[in-house]
Structure formats: C-alpha cells, structure tokens
C-alpha atoms as a printed R data frame, in Angstrom:
    type eleno elety resid chain resno       x       y       z
1   ATOM     1    CA   MET     A     1  13.239 -21.994  19.956
2   ATOM     2    CA   TYR     A     2  12.146 -19.702  17.282
3   ATOM     3    CA   TRP     A     3  12.521 -20.752  13.631
4   ATOM     4    CA   SER     A     4  14.969 -18.140  12.032
5   ATOM     5    CA   THR     A     5  15.276 -17.472   8.353
6   ATOM     6    CA   PRO     A     6  18.722 -17.920   6.655
7   ATOM     7    CA   ALA     A     7  21.029 -15.037   7.490
8   ATOM     8    CA   THR     A     8  21.613 -14.289   3.783
9   ATOM     9    CA   THR     A     9  17.866 -13.338   3.346
10  ATOM    10    CA   ARG     A    10  17.393 -11.435   6.632
11  ATOM    11    CA   SER     A    11  18.686  -8.277   5.644
12  ATOM    12    CA   LYS     A    12  16.898  -8.200   2.128
13  ATOM    13    CA   GLY     A    13  13.802  -6.166   1.866
14  ATOM    14    CA   LEU     A    14  10.768  -7.051  -0.199
15  ATOM    15    CA   LEU     A    15  11.776  -5.252  -3.309
16  ATOM    16    CA   GLU     A    16  15.274  -6.434  -3.387
17  ATOM    17    CA   ARG     A    17  14.001 -10.095  -3.126
18  ATOM    18    CA   MET     A    18  11.650  -9.377  -6.018
19  ATOM    19    CA   LYS     A    19  14.328  -7.829  -8.188
20  ATOM    20    CA   ASP     A    20  16.654 -10.794  -7.438
21  ATOM    21    CA   GLY     A    21  14.122 -13.214  -8.752
22  ATOM    22    CA   GLU     A    22  13.210 -14.635  -5.283
23  ATOM    23    CA   SER     A    23   9.953 -15.331  -3.766
24  ATOM    24    CA   VAL     A    24   8.147 -14.651  -0.436
25  ATOM    25    CA   VAL     A    25   5.690 -16.851   1.095
26  ATOM    26    CA   VAL     A    26   2.960 -14.891   2.952
27  ATOM    27    CA   ALA     A    27   0.674 -16.493   5.579
28  ATOM    28    CA   GLU     A    28  -2.899 -14.752   5.899
29  ATOM    29    CA   GLY     A    29  -6.264 -16.124   7.042
30  ATOM    30    CA   TYR     A    30  -6.086 -14.724  10.669
31  ATOM    31    CA   ILE     A    31  -9.651 -13.694  10.771
32  ATOM    32    CA   PHE     A    32 -11.043 -16.949  10.001
33  ATOM    33    CA   GLU     A    33  -8.381 -18.997  11.932
34  ATOM    34    CA   PHE     A    34  -9.269 -17.092  15.161
35  ATOM    35    CA   GLU     A    35 -12.893 -17.481  14.524
36  ATOM    36    CA   ARG     A    36 -12.506 -21.254  14.142
37  ATOM    37    CA   ARG     A    37 -10.379 -21.380  17.485
38  ATOM    38    CA   GLY     A    38 -13.103 -19.472  19.395
39  ATOM    39    CA   TYR     A    39 -11.554 -16.104  19.816
40  ATOM    40    CA   LEU     A    40 -13.237 -13.954  17.096
41  ATOM    41    CA   LYS     A    41 -16.842 -13.426  16.239
42  ATOM    42    CA   ALA     A    42 -18.273 -14.277  12.938
43  ATOM    43    CA   GLY     A    43 -20.365 -11.577  11.433
44  ATOM    44    CA   SER     A    44 -18.596  -8.474  12.719
45  ATOM    45    CA   PHE     A    45 -15.153 -10.339  12.050
46  ATOM    46    CA   VAL     A    46 -13.257  -7.669  14.203
47  ATOM    47    CA   PRO     A    47  -9.602  -8.667  15.483
48  ATOM    48    CA   GLU     A    48 -10.598  -8.015  19.132
49  ATOM    49    CA   VAL     A    49  -8.304 -10.895  20.090
50  ATOM    50    CA   VAL     A    50  -5.364  -8.556  19.531
51  ATOM    51    CA   LEU     A    51  -6.479  -6.732  22.403
52  ATOM    52    CA   ASP     A    52  -8.162  -9.571  24.389
53  ATOM    53    CA   HIS     A    53  -5.492 -12.154  23.936
54  ATOM    54    CA   PRO     A    54  -2.326 -10.746  22.425
55  ATOM    55    CA   GLU     A    55  -0.225 -13.802  23.305
56  ATOM    56    CA   LEU     A    56  -2.438 -15.869  20.939
57  ATOM    57    CA   VAL     A    57  -1.777 -13.577  18.161
58  ATOM    58    CA   LYS     A    58   1.915 -13.723  18.833
59  ATOM    59    CA   SER     A    59   1.732 -17.533  18.890
60  ATOM    60    CA   LEU     A    60  -0.068 -17.795  15.637
61  ATOM    61    CA   HIS     A    61   2.599 -15.369  14.021
62  ATOM    62    CA   GLU     A    62   5.122 -17.883  15.055
63  ATOM    63    CA   GLU     A    63   3.211 -20.821  13.996
64  ATOM    64    CA   PHE     A    64   3.037 -19.524  10.398
65  ATOM    65    CA   VAL     A    65   6.643 -18.533  10.341
66  ATOM    66    CA   HIS     A    66   7.540 -22.030  11.547
67  ATOM    67    CA   ALA     A    67   5.218 -23.375   8.466
68  ATOM    68    CA   GLY     A    68   7.188 -21.282   6.167
69  ATOM    69    CA   SER     A    69   5.902 -17.640   6.019
70  ATOM    70    CA   ASP     A    70   8.505 -15.097   5.121
71  ATOM    71    CA   VAL     A    71   6.342 -12.208   6.360
72  ATOM    72    CA   VAL     A    72   4.552 -11.459   9.426
73  ATOM    73    CA   LEU     A    73   1.385  -9.630   8.479
74  ATOM    74    CA   ALA     A    74   0.268  -7.341  11.238
75  ATOM    75    CA   PHE     A    75  -3.285  -8.381  12.365
76  ATOM    76    CA   THR     A    76  -4.873  -5.212  11.575
77  ATOM    77    CA   TYR     A    77  -7.390  -6.575   8.813
78  ATOM    78    CA   TYR     A    78 -10.771  -5.248   9.650
79  ATOM    79    CA   GLY     A    79  -9.055  -3.284  12.552
80  ATOM    80    CA   HIS     A    80 -10.387   0.014  10.880
81  ATOM    81    CA   ARG     A    81 -12.626   2.751  12.174
82  ATOM    82    CA   GLU     A    82 -15.968   1.444  10.520
83  ATOM    83    CA   LYS     A    83 -15.537  -2.224  12.009
84  ATOM    84    CA   LEU     A    84 -14.649  -0.924  15.500
85  ATOM    85    CA   ARG     A    85 -17.585   1.348  15.432
86  ATOM    86    CA   LEU     A    86 -19.922  -1.519  14.737
87  ATOM    87    CA   ILE     A    87 -18.897  -3.060  18.091
88  ATOM    88    CA   GLY     A    88 -18.476   0.084  20.170
89  ATOM    89    CA   ARG     A    89 -14.754   0.041  20.351
90  ATOM    90    CA   GLU     A    90 -13.952   2.902  18.174
91  ATOM    91    CA   ASN     A    91 -12.199   4.692  20.978
92  ATOM    92    CA   GLU     A    92  -9.568   1.685  20.953
93  ATOM    93    CA   LEU     A    93  -8.775   2.009  17.321
94  ATOM    94    CA   GLU     A    94  -5.231   3.360  17.562
95  ATOM    95    CA   ARG     A    95  -4.574   0.878  20.468
96  ATOM    96    CA   ILE     A    96  -5.612  -2.090  18.468
97  ATOM    97    CA   ASN     A    97  -3.526  -1.021  15.439
98  ATOM    98    CA   MET     A    98  -0.374  -0.017  17.377
99  ATOM    99    CA   GLU     A    99  -0.565  -3.481  19.401
100 ATOM   100    CA   ALA     A   100  -0.965  -5.563  16.406
101 ATOM   101    CA   LEU     A   101   2.055  -3.914  14.741
102 ATOM   102    CA   ARG     A   102   3.979  -4.249  17.936
103 ATOM   103    CA   ILE     A   103   3.533  -7.986  18.257
104 ATOM   104    CA   ALA     A   104   3.984  -8.494  14.468
105 ATOM   105    CA   ARG     A   105   7.273  -6.496  14.498
106 ATOM   106    CA   GLU     A   106   8.498  -8.347  17.799
107 ATOM   107    CA   VAL     A   107   8.052 -11.834  16.161
108 ATOM   108    CA   ALA     A   108   9.623 -10.596  12.681
109 ATOM   109    CA   ASP     A   109  12.623  -9.278  14.589
110 ATOM   110    CA   GLN     A   110  12.984 -12.527  16.596
111 ATOM   111    CA   THR     A   111  12.520 -14.747  13.393
112 ATOM   112    CA   GLY     A   112  14.376 -12.692  10.724
113 ATOM   113    CA   THR     A   113  11.308 -12.252   8.682
114 ATOM   114    CA   LEU     A   114   9.700  -9.159   7.080
115 ATOM   115    CA   MET     A   115   6.880  -7.276   8.698
116 ATOM   116    CA   ALA     A   116   3.845  -5.836   6.921
117 ATOM   117    CA   GLY     A   117   1.157  -3.329   7.888
118 ATOM   118    CA   ASN     A   118  -2.202  -4.466   6.532
119 ATOM   119    CA   LEU     A   119  -5.103  -2.394   5.195
120 ATOM   120    CA   CYS     A   120  -8.356  -3.896   3.612
121 ATOM   121    CA   ASN     A   121 -11.678  -3.005   2.112
122 ATOM   122    CA   SER     A   122 -13.424  -0.217   4.125
123 ATOM   123    CA   THR     A   123 -16.938  -1.820   3.840
124 ATOM   124    CA   ILE     A   124 -18.305   1.586   3.101
125 ATOM   125    CA   PHE     A   125 -16.873   2.409  -0.347
126 ATOM   126    CA   LYS     A   126 -19.244   2.434  -3.182
127 ATOM   127    CA   GLU     A   127 -18.954   2.683  -6.944
128 ATOM   128    CA   ASP     A   128 -21.190   5.880  -6.736
129 ATOM   129    CA   SER     A   129 -19.576   7.356  -3.504
130 ATOM   130    CA   ASP     A   130 -19.564  11.074  -3.442
131 ATOM   131    CA   ALA     A   131 -16.568  13.284  -2.517
132 ATOM   132    CA   ASP     A   132 -17.374  13.288   1.214
133 ATOM   133    CA   GLU     A   133 -17.578   9.475   1.535
134 ATOM   134    CA   ILE     A   134 -14.513   9.084  -0.583
135 ATOM   135    CA   GLN     A   135 -12.750  11.397   1.885
136 ATOM   136    CA   GLN     A   136 -14.061   9.382   4.722
137 ATOM   137    CA   VAL     A   137 -12.560   6.277   3.387
138 ATOM   138    CA   LYS     A   138  -9.246   8.001   2.582
139 ATOM   139    CA   ALA     A   139  -9.048   9.116   6.179
140 ATOM   140    CA   MET     A   140  -9.527   5.576   7.393
141 ATOM   141    CA   PHE     A   141  -6.707   4.426   5.143
142 ATOM   142    CA   LYS     A   142  -4.510   7.381   6.023
143 ATOM   143    CA   GLU     A   143  -4.625   6.736   9.932
144 ATOM   144    CA   GLN     A   144  -3.813   2.918   9.383
145 ATOM   145    CA   VAL     A   145  -0.998   3.774   7.044
146 ATOM   146    CA   GLU     A   146   0.617   6.327   9.393
147 ATOM   147    CA   TRP     A   147   0.351   3.602  12.289
148 ATOM   148    CA   ALA     A   148   1.974   1.155   9.986
149 ATOM   149    CA   VAL     A   149   4.859   3.601   9.435
150 ATOM   150    CA   LYS     A   150   5.021   4.321  13.150
151 ATOM   151    CA   GLY     A   151   5.010   0.590  13.928
152 ATOM   152    CA   HIS     A   152   8.178   0.138  11.491
153 ATOM   153    CA   ALA     A   153   6.570  -1.955   9.022
154 ATOM   154    CA   ASP     A   154   8.929  -3.053   6.133
155 ATOM   155    CA   PHE     A   155   5.957  -2.750   3.629
156 ATOM   156    CA   ILE     A   156   2.328  -2.158   3.496
157 ATOM   157    CA   VAL     A   157  -0.422  -4.457   2.123
158 ATOM   158    CA   GLY     A   158  -3.650  -3.127   0.735
159 ATOM   159    CA   GLU     A   159  -5.962  -5.996   0.047
160 ATOM   160    CA   THR     A   160  -9.416  -7.665  -0.832
161 ATOM   161    CA   PHE     A   161 -10.679  -5.020  -2.989
162 ATOM   162    CA   SER     A   162 -13.475  -5.958  -5.280
163 ATOM   163    CA   SER     A   163 -13.586  -2.389  -6.547
164 ATOM   164    CA   PHE     A   164 -10.809  -1.008  -8.627
165 ATOM   165    CA   GLY     A   165 -11.821   2.418  -7.346
166 ATOM   166    CA   GLU     A   166 -11.099   1.574  -3.732
167 ATOM   167    CA   ALA     A   167  -7.928  -0.168  -4.463
168 ATOM   168    CA   MET     A   168  -6.526   2.841  -6.345
169 ATOM   169    CA   LEU     A   169  -7.585   5.164  -3.496
170 ATOM   170    CA   CYS     A   170  -5.751   2.802  -1.021
171 ATOM   171    CA   LEU     A   171  -2.633   2.884  -3.289
172 ATOM   172    CA   GLU     A   172  -2.858   6.584  -3.412
173 ATOM   173    CA   THR     A   173  -3.023   6.858   0.357
174 ATOM   174    CA   ILE     A   174  -0.059   4.560   0.837
175 ATOM   175    CA   LYS     A   175   2.113   6.589  -1.633
176 ATOM   176    CA   GLN     A   176   1.198   9.860  -0.017
177 ATOM   177    CA   TYR     A   177   1.624   8.888   3.692
178 ATOM   178    CA   GLY     A   178   3.541   5.669   3.683
179 ATOM   179    CA   ASN     A   179   6.962   7.359   3.949
180 ATOM   180    CA   GLY     A   180   8.171   5.527   0.785
181 ATOM   181    CA   LEU     A   181   7.323   1.968   2.056
182 ATOM   182    CA   PRO     A   182   6.607  -0.522  -0.648
183 ATOM   183    CA   ALA     A   183   2.964  -1.129  -1.559
184 ATOM   184    CA   VAL     A   184   1.436  -4.529  -2.191
185 ATOM   185    CA   ILE     A   185  -2.088  -4.115  -3.742
186 ATOM   186    CA   THR     A   186  -4.417  -7.166  -4.256
187 ATOM   187    CA   LEU     A   187  -7.897  -7.437  -5.808
188 ATOM   188    CA   GLN     A   188 -10.447  -9.896  -4.818
189 ATOM   189    CA   PRO     A   189 -11.809 -11.993  -7.786
190 ATOM   190    CA   VAL     A   190 -15.343 -13.094  -7.440
191 ATOM   191    CA   LYS     A   191 -17.843 -14.549  -9.939
192 ATOM   192    CA   THR     A   192 -16.551 -12.819 -13.115
193 ATOM   193    CA   MET     A   193 -13.279 -11.779 -14.485
194 ATOM   194    CA   TYR     A   194 -14.182  -8.096 -13.760
195 ATOM   195    CA   THR     A   195 -14.126  -5.894 -10.626
196 ATOM   196    CA   VAL     A   196 -17.494  -4.717  -9.188
197 ATOM   197    CA   ASP     A   197 -16.922  -1.512 -10.986
198 ATOM   198    CA   ASN     A   198 -16.709  -3.303 -14.423
199 ATOM   199    CA   ILE     A   199 -13.005  -3.225 -15.141
200 ATOM   200    CA   GLN     A   200 -11.414  -6.439 -16.316
201 ATOM   201    CA   ILE     A   201  -9.076  -7.559 -13.367
202 ATOM   202    CA   GLY     A   202  -5.959  -8.048 -15.415
203 ATOM   203    CA   GLU     A   203  -6.453  -4.379 -16.713
204 ATOM   204    CA   ALA     A   204  -7.234  -3.087 -13.121
205 ATOM   205    CA   ALA     A   205  -3.955  -4.657 -11.970
206 ATOM   206    CA   ARG     A   206  -2.009  -3.058 -14.697
207 ATOM   207    CA   LYS     A   207  -3.606   0.302 -13.872
208 ATOM   208    CA   LEU     A   208  -2.482  -0.151 -10.147
209 ATOM   209    CA   GLU     A   209   1.101  -1.209 -11.439
210 ATOM   210    CA   ASP     A   210   1.359   1.830 -13.583
211 ATOM   211    CA   ALA     A   211   0.147   4.025 -10.669
212 ATOM   212    CA   GLY     A   212   2.859   2.882  -8.407
213 ATOM   213    CA   ALA     A   213   2.107  -0.346  -6.720
214 ATOM   214    CA   ASP     A   214   5.325  -2.294  -6.196
215 ATOM   215    CA   ILE     A   215   3.412  -5.743  -6.337
216 ATOM   216    CA   VAL     A   216  -0.076  -6.270  -7.604
217 ATOM   217    CA   GLY     A   217  -2.161  -9.326  -7.843
218 ATOM   218    CA   LEU     A   218  -5.197 -11.334  -6.247
219 ATOM   219    CA   ASN     A   219  -6.397 -12.417  -2.790
220 ATOM   220    CA   CYS     A   220  -9.382 -14.040  -1.355
221 ATOM   221    CA   GLY     A   221 -12.666 -14.608  -3.316
222 ATOM   222    CA   ARG     A   222 -11.601 -17.627  -5.173
223 ATOM   223    CA   GLY     A   223 -10.065 -20.984  -4.186
224 ATOM   224    CA   PRO     A   224  -6.844 -22.521  -5.624
225 ATOM   225    CA   THR     A   225  -8.426 -23.911  -8.719
226 ATOM   226    CA   THR     A   226 -10.682 -21.100 -10.066
227 ATOM   227    CA   ILE     A   227  -8.282 -18.356  -9.237
228 ATOM   228    CA   VAL     A   228  -5.729 -19.560 -11.745
229 ATOM   229    CA   GLU     A   229  -7.687 -18.255 -14.776
230 ATOM   230    CA   VAL     A   230  -7.557 -14.864 -13.218
231 ATOM   231    CA   ILE     A   231  -3.944 -14.763 -12.063
232 ATOM   232    CA   LYS     A   232  -3.070 -15.719 -15.758
233 ATOM   233    CA   GLU     A   233  -4.795 -12.533 -16.932
234 ATOM   234    CA   VAL     A   234  -2.878 -10.579 -14.373
235 ATOM   235    CA   ARG     A   235   0.476 -12.024 -15.328
236 ATOM   236    CA   GLU     A   236  -0.273 -11.273 -19.070
237 ATOM   237    CA   LYS     A   237  -1.124  -7.646 -18.355
238 ATOM   238    CA   CYS     A   238   1.606  -6.810 -15.784
239 ATOM   239    CA   LYS     A   239   5.304  -6.418 -16.169
240 ATOM   240    CA   GLY     A   240   6.587  -6.602 -12.476
241 ATOM   241    CA   PRO     A   241   6.076  -9.081  -9.720
242 ATOM   242    CA   ILE     A   242   2.678 -10.371  -8.903
243 ATOM   243    CA   ALA     A   243   0.865 -11.836  -5.901
244 ATOM   244    CA   CYS     A   244  -1.732 -14.677  -5.522
245 ATOM   245    CA   LEU     A   245  -3.218 -15.561  -2.276
246 ATOM   246    CA   PRO     A   246  -6.490 -17.682  -2.782
247 ATOM   247    CA   VAL     A   247  -8.888 -18.999  -0.177
248 ATOM   248    CA   THR     A   248  -8.246 -22.517   0.719
249 ATOM   249    CA   TYR     A   249 -11.869 -23.696  -0.253
250 ATOM   250    CA   ARG     A   250 -12.695 -25.856  -3.219
251 ATOM   251    CA   THR     A   251 -14.420 -23.405  -5.561
252 ATOM   252    CA   THR     A   252 -15.754 -24.748  -8.858
253 ATOM   253    CA   THR     A   253 -16.743 -23.473 -12.445
254 ATOM   254    CA   GLU     A   254 -20.186 -23.363 -11.281
255 ATOM   255    CA   GLN     A   255 -19.478 -21.807  -7.972
256 ATOM   256    CA   PRO     A   256 -16.091 -19.916  -8.684
257 ATOM   257    CA   SER     A   257 -16.350 -17.641  -5.556
258 ATOM   258    CA   PHE     A   258 -16.434 -18.970  -2.017
259 ATOM   259    CA   PHE     A   259 -19.261 -16.703  -1.258
260 ATOM   260    CA   SER     A   260 -21.430 -18.760  -3.731
261 ATOM   261    CA   LEU     A   261 -20.433 -22.137  -2.297
262 ATOM   262    CA   THR     A   262 -22.957 -24.628  -0.835
263 ATOM   263    CA   VAL     A   263 -22.148 -27.531   1.559
264 ATOM   264    CA   PRO     A   264 -21.687 -30.480  -0.749
265 ATOM   265    CA   GLY     A   265 -24.973 -32.530  -1.093
266 ATOM   266    CA   THR     A   266 -27.116 -29.778   0.268
267 ATOM   267    CA   ASP     A   267 -28.307 -26.246  -0.734
268 ATOM   268    CA   VAL     A   268 -26.916 -24.762   2.490
269 ATOM   269    CA   LYS     A   269 -24.679 -21.808   1.950
270 ATOM   270    CA   ALA     A   270 -21.335 -22.362   3.167
271 ATOM   271    CA   PHE     A   271 -20.183 -18.799   3.747
272 ATOM   272    CA   PRO     A   272 -19.094 -18.152   6.488
273 ATOM   273    CA   LEU     A   273 -20.159 -20.657   9.069
274 ATOM   274    CA   ASN     A   274 -19.833 -23.867   6.949
275 ATOM   275    CA   LEU     A   275 -16.892 -23.405   4.907
276 ATOM   276    CA   MET     A   276 -14.997 -26.251   6.516
277 ATOM   277    CA   ALA     A   277 -17.105 -28.615   4.588
278 ATOM   278    CA   CYS     A   278 -15.557 -27.205   1.432
279 ATOM   279    CA   GLN     A   279 -11.777 -27.370   2.208
280 ATOM   280    CA   SER     A   280  -9.407 -28.121  -0.443
281 ATOM   281    CA   THR     A   281  -7.317 -31.165  -0.211
282 ATOM   282    CA   ARG     A   282  -3.593 -30.926   0.506
283 ATOM   283    CA   TYR     A   283  -2.954 -32.338  -3.150
284 ATOM   284    CA   GLU     A   284  -5.138 -29.434  -4.674
285 ATOM   285    CA   ILE     A   285  -2.929 -26.896  -2.509
286 ATOM   286    CA   GLU     A   286   0.181 -28.512  -3.772
287 ATOM   287    CA   GLU     A   287  -0.908 -28.344  -7.362
288 ATOM   288    CA   PHE     A   288  -1.894 -24.688  -7.026
289 ATOM   289    CA   ALA     A   289   1.451 -23.856  -5.667
290 ATOM   290    CA   LYS     A   290   3.258 -25.832  -8.599
291 ATOM   291    CA   GLU     A   291   1.104 -23.839 -11.079
292 ATOM   292    CA   MET     A   292   1.976 -20.505  -9.457
293 ATOM   293    CA   LYS     A   293   5.699 -21.185  -9.481
294 ATOM   294    CA   LYS     A   294   5.338 -22.143 -13.116
295 ATOM   295    CA   LEU     A   295   3.585 -18.817 -13.822
296 ATOM   296    CA   GLY     A   296   6.382 -16.872 -12.052
297 ATOM   297    CA   VAL     A   297   4.197 -15.689  -9.033
298 ATOM   298    CA   GLN     A   298   6.686 -14.272  -6.570
299 ATOM   299    CA   TYR     A   299   4.464 -13.224  -3.803
300 ATOM   300    CA   ILE     A   300   2.538 -16.428  -2.729
301 ATOM   301    CA   GLY     A   301   0.480 -17.364   0.113
302 ATOM   302    CA   LEU     A   302  -3.091 -18.460   1.271
303 ATOM   303    CA   CYS     A   303  -5.993 -16.248   2.584
304 ATOM   304    CA   CYS     A   304  -9.190 -17.340   4.269
305 ATOM   305    CA   GLY     A   305  -8.937 -20.824   5.567
306 ATOM   306    CA   GLY     A   306  -5.278 -20.822   5.475
307 ATOM   307    CA   THR     A   307  -3.685 -22.930   8.218
308 ATOM   308    CA   SER     A   308  -0.119 -23.965   8.914
309 ATOM   309    CA   ASN     A   309  -0.326 -27.402   7.377
310 ATOM   310    CA   TYR     A   310  -1.539 -25.843   4.078
311 ATOM   311    CA   LEU     A   311   1.079 -23.097   4.218
312 ATOM   312    CA   ARG     A   312   4.001 -25.423   4.794
313 ATOM   313    CA   ILE     A   313   2.957 -27.204   1.383
314 ATOM   314    CA   VAL     A   314   3.302 -24.042  -0.501
315 ATOM   315    CA   ALA     A   315   6.593 -23.180   1.216
316 ATOM   316    CA   ASP     A   316   7.859 -26.443   0.337
317 ATOM   317    CA   VAL     A   317   7.048 -26.217  -3.332
318 ATOM   318    CA   TYR     A   318   8.608 -22.816  -3.432
319 ATOM   319    CA   GLY     A   319  11.739 -24.396  -1.978
320 ATOM   320    CA   LYS     A   320  11.916 -22.730   1.364
321 ATOM   321    CA   GLU     A   321  13.718 -23.860   4.452
322 ATOM   322    CA   PHE     A   322  11.590 -23.698   7.402
323 ATOM   323    CA   GLY     A   323  10.961 -25.347  10.879
324 ATOM   324    CA   ALA     A   324   7.937 -27.414  10.068
325 ATOM   325    CA   LYS     A   325   9.839 -29.010   7.050
326 ATOM   326    CA   LYS     A   326  11.267 -31.431   9.718
327 ATOM   327    CA   TYR     A   327   7.725 -32.757  10.298
328 ATOM   328    CA   ALA     A   328   6.573 -33.379   6.643
329 ATOM   329    CA   PRO     A   329   4.431 -36.463   6.146
330 ATOM   330    CA   GLU     A   330   6.340 -39.703   5.816
331 ATOM   331    CA   MET     A   331   3.634 -42.221   5.099
332 ATOM   332    CA   HIS     A   332   5.980 -45.039   4.434
333 ATOM   333    CA   GLN     A   333   6.402 -45.281   8.018
334 ATOM   334    CA   HIS     A   334   2.699 -45.923   8.762
335 ATOM   335    CA   PHE     A   335   2.145 -49.388  10.287
336 ATOM   336    CA   MET     A   336  -0.649 -50.094   7.915
337 ATOM   337    CA   TYR     A   337  -0.332 -47.710   4.805
338 ATOM   338    CA   GLY     A   338   3.448 -47.786   4.690
339 ATOM   339    CA   ASP     A   339   6.117 -49.865   3.263
340 ATOM   340    CA   LYS     A   340   4.864 -53.361   3.312
341 ATOM   341    CA   THR     A   341   8.305 -54.835   3.480
342 ATOM   342    CA   LYS     A   342   8.922 -53.224   6.978
343 ATOM   343    CA   PHE     A   343   5.636 -54.015   8.693
344 ATOM   344    CA   PRO     A   344   3.825 -57.461   9.508
345 ATOM   345    CA   GLU     A   345   1.429 -58.535   6.763
346 ATOM   346    CA   TYR     A   346  -1.365 -58.807   9.408
347 ATOM   347    CA   PHE     A   347  -1.401 -54.969   9.654
348 ATOM   348    CA   THR     A   348  -0.575 -53.951   6.091
349 ATOM   349    CA   THR     A   349  -3.142 -56.396   4.418
350 ATOM   350    CA   GLU     A   350  -5.544 -58.112   6.766
351 ATOM   351    CA   ILE     A   351  -6.311 -55.383   9.069
352 ATOM   352    CA   HIS     A   352  -5.902 -52.955   6.228
353 ATOM   353    CA   LYS     A   353  -8.835 -54.893   4.305
354 ATOM   354    CA   LYS     A   354 -11.191 -55.108   7.440
355 ATOM   355    CA   ILE     A   355 -11.116 -51.495   8.200
C-alpha cells in the first residue's frame, strides 16, 4: 500500500504551495545511496541503475515518499551526454532520461506527490569557456529540459552549480525550452562564501531570482551545520522562496565542504569512499531542520548521504504527515534504556551498567 499525500495538497502545484506559505520536503541523494547499495559505480557516478534495475529506482522513490518527501525527483542527475559518453552509453541517453522520468511520474501519480525533472552541473563548463563550449553545455541542458517536458514533469530542478555562469545558463535554457514549467535553481556552496567565478553566493542567488528562477538556494557541498551561514546570506538577499538541501556529513569550520573532510582521527580523505565515517547524527539533522524552518526555508531536503531515516526527521520537523511517522522512535519502550518503572531493574540498571 503506497503512502498517499492528503487530498487537499495533491492538486496544488509547486508555486501555489509557495504562495500559500507552505513547504515542500524534497528527497535527494540517489547517486550516493545507490552506490552504497551496490548498484552504481563511484567515480563515474552515472545512474545506470535506471536501465539496469528500474524496479529498484521505483522502490527508492516510494521509500522516500514514505519517509516524507513531497516530491519525486526523476533520477536524471548525471544522466547527461558527457557522463554517458564516459562509460560508452551515450547512445542510450534519451532512453535513460525518459525511463527515469517515466518511473518518477508513475510513483508521483500513485502517491499524489509532485514530480520534478533534474538537471545538474555539466562537468565541462569552465569560467573561461568559449562560445562553442557554452553552446555545447546549453545543448546538453536543452535536451534534458525537453525530455522533462515530454515526461510530464511538474517543475524542473537545476542544481549543484559551483559556478554562477553555469547556473544562469541552465536557468536560461529552462526558461526557453521548459514550456513554462517552474524552475528551481540551487548553487553548491563549498569552502568560501563565493561561487568559483567569484560572486558572493547570496548575490548570485539574487541574480538568479531576478532572472526568473522561481525558487533559488543551495544544495550539496556543505553539511547541515556549515551550510547555515550561507543560506542566511541567501535569505537576506532574496525576496521569494528559498531552498536548502545540504549533504548529511559533519562538516566543520575548519573543513566546511565535504570535499575537504578527512576520516576522523586520520589524514585519509573521506570523499567519496569513506564519507560514512563522517555522518551527522540524527540530532544534528533535527537541529538543522528547526533552524531552516525558523529562517523560512520553504523548499527543504537533503542531498548526498540523504537516507529515509534522516529525511523523516526533516519531514517531521516541518509538520508533514507521512507513512514512516508511524515508526518514529519511542525509546521509552526499550527494555534497558526506556521507562524504568515499566521494566525489571535487572535490565534497566544491572545489565545497563555491565554493558
């Protein structure tokens, strides 16, 4: 039995929800989660699982909706021409996009949630790209935008842009070829408060908003603690709804980006194979969600490292009703760590001390 969203919200589009002051919880992190499960290769990070195991993609979409996601994000992240060329599957480019969109649309229709097309950094855009290179990137964006429209997406996400120039190019392409679909554009904050093309991130977000992005904000790069200072800058500069979707790893003032993290107690780089050693606690995720709600962040979620147990914390803080809420922790029922008046002292005290 699929979890279904309340009937009052099913017919509402993204912008209507934003206008009404509502929030949307958005599950991301498909790339890292499928790598963790053994269905996606680290390094190339291409979503081949869409073609090789479509049933697993559908299952993860359903799991995230069960955990509180209001949006089914089509798994087309890194499903672009350059990435597929690297693994020799460029001839399957349209197939992988349309299959991902089909799966996402099916789950969204079954659960009464929104479905979004997904574009991301091209991995070839450079600050000094010439006109031919820029046209190449735009062509990559264009085909994915047109497929998202064909696949009946409710809106289109362009994300993980460390360069303002590439983010703007993505937005312009969505506006030109997206058939009027709302555009959500998010920048990737890394070590500094600036984009790699040296624009203050809050100012870059404002420029994107002024250029027609319906929602602007941040995703990836920083964890739930170090992303806060950057999203505050975005909130200060922008007038409309903003988005925040950090990685779930414990970044610090000394290591603000998850690309610079080391495994605790060692000099070993954590990204990308040892990031599990740097996971945030559930309490840190909860505090992040509370802070975002206080700041008025309406488009909220988790990026790399995001899993259903973390997502349901965010959804709960934001007051959502969802299937997994039934299974929220109730530690007072634990025979050793719970309510001492309801369990034998042998377990709550004697065994507790010994272990």
